N, CA, C and O atoms as a GROMACS GRO file, in nm:
protein
  372
    1MET      N    1  10.683   9.022   9.678
    1MET     CA    2  10.722   9.126   9.825
    1MET      C    3  10.704   9.271   9.728
    1MET      O    4  10.724   9.289   9.608
    2TYR      N    5  10.658   9.362   9.834
    2TYR     CA    6  10.712   9.542   9.760
    2TYR      C    7  10.798   9.596   9.786
    2TYR      O    8  10.855   9.597   9.895
    3GLY      N    9  10.823   9.649   9.690
    3GLY     CA   10  10.978   9.742   9.757
    3GLY      C   11  10.935   9.894   9.717
    3GLY      O   12  10.826   9.952   9.717
    4GLU      N   13  11.067   9.930   9.685
    4GLU     CA   14  11.033  10.090   9.706
    4GLU      C   15  10.955  10.140   9.606
    4GLU      O   16  10.881  10.235   9.627
    5LEU      N   17  10.966  10.079   9.485
    5LEU     CA   18  10.865  10.198   9.367
    5LEU      C   19  10.691  10.082   9.392
    5LEU      O   20  10.600  10.042   9.320
    6THR      N   21  10.711  10.077   9.469
    6THR     CA   22  10.529   9.991   9.488
    6THR      C   23  10.452  10.102   9.533
    6THR      O   24  10.465  10.156   9.643
    7GLU      N   25  10.391  10.128   9.466
    7GLU     CA   26  10.270  10.255   9.513
    7GLU      C   27  10.165  10.228   9.658
    7GLU      O   28  10.069  10.154   9.683
    8LYS      N   29  10.239  10.325   9.730
    8LYS     CA   30  10.210  10.348   9.873
    8LYS      C   31   9.981  10.272   9.830
    8LYS      O   32   9.925  10.167   9.862
    9LYS      N   33   9.942  10.369   9.768
    9LYS     CA   34   9.799  10.388   9.768
    9LYS      C   35   9.739  10.272   9.703
    9LYS      O   36   9.627  10.225   9.718
   10THR      N   37   9.832  10.233   9.628
   10THR     CA   38   9.762  10.067   9.599
   10THR      C   39   9.843   9.954   9.658
   10THR      O   40   9.894   9.892   9.565
   11ILE      N   41   9.884   9.889   9.802
   11ILE     CA   42   9.911   9.836   9.867
   11ILE      C   43   9.816   9.887   9.937
   11ILE      O   44   9.755   9.798   9.996
   12ASP      N   45   9.753  10.045   9.970
   12ASP     CA   46   9.656  10.003  10.092
   12ASP      C   47   9.537   9.999  10.033
   12ASP      O   48   9.437  10.009  10.105
   13LYS      N   49   9.518   9.981   9.860
   13LYS     CA   50   9.383   9.915   9.851
   13LYS      C   51   9.379   9.792   9.839
   13LYS      O   52   9.262   9.756   9.829
   14VAL      N   53   9.464   9.695   9.834
   14VAL     CA   54   9.447   9.525   9.889
   14VAL      C   55   9.489   9.555  10.000
   14VAL      O   56   9.551   9.651   9.955
   15ARG      N   57   9.518   9.560  10.136
   15ARG     CA   58   9.484   9.565  10.207
   15ARG      C   59   9.350   9.578  10.209
   15ARG      O   60   9.288   9.491  10.269
   16GLN      N   61   9.273   9.692  10.143
   16GLN     CA   62   9.177   9.771  10.216
   16GLN      C   63   9.084   9.635  10.078
   16GLN      O   64   8.964   9.661  10.091
   17ALA      N   65   9.090   9.588  10.034
   17ALA     CA   66   9.037   9.463   9.982
   17ALA      C   67   9.006   9.333  10.119
   17ALA      O   68   8.923   9.312  10.208
   18PHE      N   69   9.100   9.287  10.078
   18PHE     CA   70   9.125   9.183  10.226
   18PHE      C   71   9.057   9.222  10.342
   18PHE      O   72   8.954   9.156  10.356
   19ASP      N   73   9.079   9.328  10.457
   19ASP     CA   74   8.936   9.396  10.522
   19ASP      C   75   8.815   9.438  10.501
   19ASP      O   76   8.726   9.473  10.578
   20ASN      N   77   8.821   9.433  10.397
   20ASN     CA   78   8.681   9.452  10.389
   20ASN      C   79   8.564   9.368  10.289
   20ASN      O   80   8.460   9.384  10.225
   21TYR      N   81   8.656   9.276  10.326
   21TYR     CA   82   8.587   9.100  10.266
   21TYR      C   83   8.581   9.116  10.074
   21TYR      O   84   8.518   9.036  10.006
   22GLU      N   85   8.673   9.257  10.004
   22GLU     CA   86   8.641   9.301   9.902
   22GLU      C   87   8.632   9.177   9.771
   22GLU      O   88   8.655   9.061   9.807
   23SER      N   89   8.603   9.200   9.633
   23SER     CA   90   8.631   9.168   9.484
   23SER      C   91   8.709   9.297   9.475
   23SER      O   92   8.688   9.393   9.549
   24ASN      N   93   8.844   9.292   9.336
   24ASN     CA   94   8.867   9.388   9.339
   24ASN      C   95   8.991   9.341   9.238
   24ASN      O   96   9.022   9.221   9.239
   25CYS      N   97   9.052   9.418   9.163
   25CYS     CA   98   9.130   9.433   9.099
   25CYS      C   99   9.250   9.498   9.076
   25CYS      O  100   9.216   9.605   9.027
   26PHE      N  101   9.391   9.497   9.084
   26PHE     CA  102   9.499   9.588   9.064
   26PHE      C  103   9.574   9.596   8.981
   26PHE      O  104   9.536   9.546   8.876
   27GLU      N  105   9.721   9.664   8.980
   27GLU     CA  106   9.808   9.685   8.899
   27GLU      C  107   9.903   9.702   8.939
   27GLU      O  108   9.959   9.810   8.919
   28ILE      N  109   9.972   9.586   9.024
   28ILE     CA  110  10.049   9.632   9.140
   28ILE      C  111  10.250   9.596   9.094
   28ILE      O  112  10.298   9.512   9.018
   29LEU      N  113  10.296   9.665   9.151
   29LEU     CA  114  10.482   9.632   9.119
   29LEU      C  115  10.492   9.566   9.253
   29LEU      O  116  10.451   9.604   9.363
   30LEU      N  117  10.577   9.421   9.204
   30LEU     CA  118  10.662   9.342   9.293
   30LEU      C  119  10.769   9.333   9.305
   30LEU      O  120  10.845   9.429   9.288
   31TYR      N  121  10.802   9.234   9.332
   31TYR     CA  122  10.954   9.243   9.343
   31TYR      C  123  11.043   9.068   9.373
   31TYR      O  124  11.028   9.019   9.485
   32ARG      N  125  11.107   9.008   9.296
   32ARG     CA  126  11.113   8.834   9.276
   32ARG      C  127  11.233   8.870   9.397
   32ARG      O  128  11.241   8.991   9.419
   33LYS      N  129  11.326   8.785   9.479
   33LYS     CA  130  11.362   8.775   9.557
   33LYS      C  131  11.524   8.816   9.489
   33LYS      O  132  11.593   8.850   9.585
   34ASN      N  133  11.600   8.823   9.367
   34ASN     CA  134  11.677   8.900   9.360
   34ASN      C  135  11.685   9.012   9.362
   34ASN      O  136  11.786   9.081   9.351
   35ARG      N  137  11.518   9.060   9.383
   35ARG     CA  138  11.493   9.206   9.386
   35ARG      C  139  11.500   9.283   9.240
   35ARG      O  140  11.552   9.390   9.209
   36SER      N  141  11.448   9.215   9.186
   36SER     CA  142  11.411   9.300   9.025
   36SER      C  143  11.217   9.290   8.980
   36SER      O  144  11.122   9.218   9.010
   37PRO      N  145  11.238   9.383   8.915
   37PRO     CA  146  11.057   9.445   8.972
   37PRO      C  147  11.016   9.298   8.905
   37PRO      O  148  11.080   9.194   8.887
   38VAL      N  149  10.928   9.326   8.888
   38VAL     CA  150  10.776   9.233   8.822
   38VAL      C  151  10.678   9.299   8.842
   38VAL      O  152  10.644   9.310   8.959
   39TRP      N  153  10.580   9.383   8.718
   39TRP     CA  154  10.444   9.425   8.708
   39TRP      C  155  10.344   9.320   8.708
   39TRP      O  156  10.341   9.237   8.618
   40PHE      N  157  10.262   9.320   8.804
   40PHE     CA  158  10.137   9.176   8.840
   40PHE      C  159  10.013   9.224   8.806
   40PHE      O  160   9.991   9.327   8.869
   41TYR      N  161   9.927   9.195   8.736
   41TYR     CA  162   9.791   9.241   8.763
   41TYR      C  163   9.719   9.149   8.853
   41TYR      O  164   9.672   9.046   8.804
   42MET      N  165   9.704   9.174   8.984
   42MET     CA  166   9.647   9.086   9.064
   42MET      C  167   9.471   9.103   9.101
   42MET      O  168   9.409   9.190   9.162
   43GLN      N  169   9.441   9.008   9.050
   43GLN     CA  170   9.322   8.955   9.117
   43GLN      C  171   9.239   8.957   9.264
   43GLN      O  172   9.281   8.855   9.320
   44VAL      N  173   9.134   9.029   9.361
   44VAL     CA  174   9.135   8.926   9.504
   44VAL      C  175   8.940   8.936   9.480
   44VAL      O  176   8.872   9.025   9.429
   45ALA      N  177   8.897   8.796   9.545
   45ALA     CA  178   8.843   8.731   9.540
   45ALA      C  179   8.812   8.676   9.676
   45ALA      O  180   8.894   8.600   9.727
   46PRO      N  181   8.661   8.720   9.764
   46PRO     CA  182   8.656   8.612   9.907
   46PRO      C  183   8.556   8.533   9.853
   46PRO      O  184   8.466   8.559   9.774
   47ILE      N  185   8.592   8.426   9.914
   47ILE     CA  186   8.497   8.306   9.890
   47ILE      C  187   8.435   8.307   9.980
   47ILE      O  188   8.498   8.383  10.054
   48ARG      N  189   8.332   8.270  10.044
   48ARG     CA  190   8.237   8.247  10.106
   48ARG      C  191   8.218   8.107  10.109
   48ARG      O  192   8.249   8.036  10.013
   49ASN      N  193   8.154   8.050  10.241
   49ASN     CA  194   8.050   7.931  10.309
   49ASN      C  195   7.944   7.906  10.255
   49ASN      O  196   7.870   7.987  10.199
   50GLU      N  197   7.930   7.810  10.266
   50GLU     CA  198   7.743   7.819  10.260
   50GLU      C  199   7.644   7.895  10.379
   50GLU      O  200   7.521   7.892  10.374
   51ASN      N  201   7.736   7.974  10.503
   51ASN     CA  202   7.676   8.046  10.575
   51ASN      C  203   7.717   8.187  10.583
   51ASN      O  204   7.715   8.262  10.681
   52ASP      N  205   7.758   8.213  10.446
   52ASP     CA  206   7.821   8.328  10.373
   52ASP      C  207   7.908   8.417  10.435
   52ASP      O  208   7.913   8.538  10.460
   53ARG      N  209   7.976   8.316  10.453
   53ARG     CA  210   8.145   8.339  10.520
   53ARG      C  211   8.214   8.367  10.562
   53ARG      O  212   8.216   8.310  10.671
   54VAL      N  213   8.356   8.479  10.544
   54VAL     CA  214   8.428   8.416  10.367
   54VAL      C  215   8.538   8.360  10.432
   54VAL      O  216   8.605   8.425  10.512
   55VAL      N  217   8.563   8.236  10.400
   55VAL     CA  218   8.650   8.155  10.435
   55VAL      C  219   8.766   8.171  10.425
   55VAL      O  220   8.842   8.151  10.519
   56LEU      N  221   8.813   8.217  10.286
   56LEU     CA  222   8.932   8.239  10.185
   56LEU      C  223   8.914   8.309  10.107
   56LEU      O  224   8.796   8.331  10.083
   57PHE      N  225   9.027   8.389  10.021
   57PHE     CA  226   9.080   8.487   9.941
   57PHE      C  227   9.143   8.394   9.808
   57PHE      O  228   9.243   8.323   9.816
   58LEU      N  229   9.060   8.414   9.688
   58LEU     CA  230   9.185   8.368   9.573
   58LEU      C  231   9.231   8.500   9.508
   58LEU      O  232   9.172   8.607   9.498
   59CYS      N  233   9.345   8.463   9.470
   59CYS     CA  234   9.452   8.568   9.468
   59CYS      C  235   9.484   8.467   9.349
   59CYS      O  236   9.504   8.346   9.346
   60THR      N  237   9.480   8.608   9.212
   60THR     CA  238   9.538   8.536   9.097
   60THR      C  239   9.630   8.628   9.031
   60THR      O  240   9.568   8.701   8.954
   61PHE      N  241   9.774   8.654   9.032
   61PHE     CA  242   9.896   8.732   8.940
   61PHE      C  243   9.899   8.708   8.811
   61PHE      O  244   9.935   8.599   8.767
   62LYS      N  245   9.868   8.786   8.752
   62LYS     CA  246   9.897   8.770   8.563
   62LYS      C  247  10.050   8.853   8.561
   62LYS      O  248  10.067   8.949   8.636
   63ASP      N  249  10.130   8.818   8.493
   63ASP     CA  250  10.271   8.855   8.486
   63ASP      C  251  10.212   8.964   8.344
   63ASP      O  252  10.164   8.904   8.247
   64ILE      N  253  10.218   9.108   8.339
   64ILE     CA  254  10.202   9.259   8.248
   64ILE      C  255  10.325   9.279   8.264
   64ILE      O  256  10.261   9.376   8.223
   65THR      N  257  10.460   9.294   8.283
   65THR     CA  258  10.597   9.413   8.342
   65THR      C  259  10.574   9.377   8.145
   65THR      O  260  10.634   9.466   8.086
   66LEU      N  261  10.500   9.268   8.034
   66LEU     CA  262  10.548   9.307   7.887
   66LEU      C  263  10.514   9.423   7.812
   66LEU      O  264  10.566   9.463   7.708
   67PHE      N  265  10.419   9.476   7.882
   67PHE     CA  266  10.298   9.574   7.906
   67PHE      C  267  10.397   9.703   7.917
   67PHE      O  268  10.475   9.751   7.835
   68LYS      N  269  10.370   9.735   8.025
   68LYS     CA  270  10.442   9.818   8.127
   68LYS      C  271  10.547   9.852   8.088
   68LYS      O  272  10.560   9.974   8.076
   69GLN      N  273  10.663   9.768   8.053
   69GLN     CA  274  10.773   9.849   8.030
   69GLN      C  275  10.836   9.799   7.883
   69GLN      O  276  10.814   9.684   7.844
   70PRO      N  277  10.920   9.897   7.802
   70PRO     CA  278  10.956   9.867   7.684
   70PRO      C  279  11.002   9.711   7.702
   70PRO      O  280  10.976   9.676   7.817
   71ILE      N  281  11.056   9.616   7.634
   71ILE     CA  282  11.258   9.512   7.666
   71ILE      C  283  11.260   9.493   7.555
   71ILE      O  284  11.186   9.434   7.476
   72GLU      N  285  11.354   9.548   7.550
   72GLU     CA  286  11.489   9.531   7.436
   72GLU      C  287  11.568   9.427   7.377
   72GLU      O  288  11.689   9.424   7.402
   73ASP      N  289  11.515   9.340   7.303
   73ASP     CA  290  11.632   9.257   7.304
   73ASP      C  291  11.588   9.242   7.094
   73ASP      O  292  11.515   9.298   7.012
   74GLU      N  293  11.704   9.118   7.096
   74GLU     CA  294  11.691   9.123   6.900
   74GLU      C  295  11.593   9.118   6.797
   74GLU      O  296  11.611   9.124   6.675
   75THR      N  297  11.479   9.106   6.865
   75THR     CA  298  11.379   9.124   6.790
   75THR      C  299  11.252   9.230   6.793
   75THR      O  300  11.157   9.235   6.714
   76THR      N  301  11.289   9.336   6.941
   76THR     CA  302  11.222   9.423   6.959
   76THR      C  303  11.322   9.569   6.887
   76THR      O  304  11.311   9.672   6.821
   77LYS      N  305  11.379   9.517   6.930
   77LYS     CA  306  11.516   9.647   6.959
   77LYS      C  307  11.498   9.732   6.804
   77LYS      O  308  11.507   9.708   6.684
   78GLY      N  309  11.466   9.852   6.904
   78GLY     CA  310  11.446  10.005   6.821
   78GLY      C  311  11.311  10.004   6.758
   78GLY      O  312  11.289  10.028   6.639
   79LYS      N  313  11.225   9.976   6.846
   79LYS     CA  314  11.071   9.926   6.738
   79LYS      C  315  11.020   9.985   6.883
   79LYS      O  316  11.090   9.982   6.985
   80CYS      N  317  10.856  10.052   6.874
   80CYS     CA  318  10.811  10.096   6.974
   80CYS      C  319  10.755   9.992   7.060
   80CYS      O  320  10.749   9.875   7.023
   81PHE      N  321  10.703  10.041   7.202
   81PHE     CA  322  10.701  10.008   7.263
   81PHE      C  323  10.497   9.846   7.237
   81PHE      O  324  10.471   9.731   7.272
   82TYR      N  325  10.428   9.953   7.165
   82TYR     CA  326  10.325   9.946   7.103
   82TYR      C  327  10.317   9.824   6.960
   82TYR      O  328  10.228   9.747   6.921
   83CYS      N  329  10.481   9.862   6.902
   83CYS     CA  330  10.566   9.728   6.799
   83CYS      C  331  10.576   9.553   6.877
   83CYS      O  332  10.559   9.439   6.833
   84SER      N  333  10.617   9.617   7.021
   84SER     CA  334  10.678   9.539   7.039
   84SER      C  335  10.555   9.367   7.126
   84SER      O  336  10.561   9.245   7.139
   85MET      N  337  10.455   9.492   7.161
   85MET     CA  338  10.304   9.433   7.265
   85MET      C  339  10.236   9.389   7.145
   85MET      O  340  10.178   9.284   7.170
   86PHE      N  341  10.223   9.417   7.049
   86PHE     CA  342  10.170   9.373   6.900
   86PHE      C  343  10.224   9.220   6.844
   86PHE      O  344  10.171   9.134   6.774
   87MET      N  345  10.360   9.232   6.914
   87MET     CA  346  10.486   9.107   6.809
   87MET      C  347  10.456   9.009   6.900
   87MET      O  348  10.499   8.897   6.873
   88PHE      N  349  10.348   9.031   7.072
   88PHE     CA  350  10.360   8.972   7.185
   88PHE      C  351  10.208   8.882   7.135
   88PHE      O  352  10.183   8.781   7.070
   89LEU      N  353  10.157   8.953   7.183
   89LEU     CA  354  10.014   8.913   7.130
   89LEU      C  355  10.004   8.743   7.030
   89LEU      O  356   9.972   8.628   7.058
   90GLN      N  357  10.068   8.837   6.873
   90GLN     CA  358  10.030   8.757   6.736
   90GLN      C  359  10.132   8.609   6.758
   90GLN      O  360  10.123   8.505   6.692
   91SER      N  361  10.264   8.650   6.913
   91SER     CA  362  10.278   8.498   6.889
   91SER      C  363  10.172   8.401   7.021
   91SER      O  364  10.158   8.279   7.006
   92GLN      N  365  10.128   8.449   7.103
   92GLN     CA  366  10.010   8.353   7.171
   92GLN      C  367   9.949   8.318   7.105
   92GLN      O  368   9.857   8.265   7.167
   93LEU      N  369   9.926   8.304   6.944
   93LEU     CA  370   9.793   8.247   6.917
   93LEU      C  371   9.816   8.155   6.847
   93LEU      O  372   9.723   8.084   6.805
   0.00000   0.00000   0.00000
């Protein structure tokens, strides 16, 4: 869901991708039902049938909030954003 801090320009680019049947990707700020902000890396791709007609869109969302804003907790308190990001990536291995 869009919110007050979602960039109008990004919203327009998303609409344009759908209107023009284009593949594209975006970083967009959306909001949960409880109105908390979440950053997503969004990919849009039209799916075509055998007649080359767009029949639906595939949309994927990857939560990138951690990379867009520092999150301080007991393990990252006082550390820079890039240190936090490095620690997160290492924990995923």
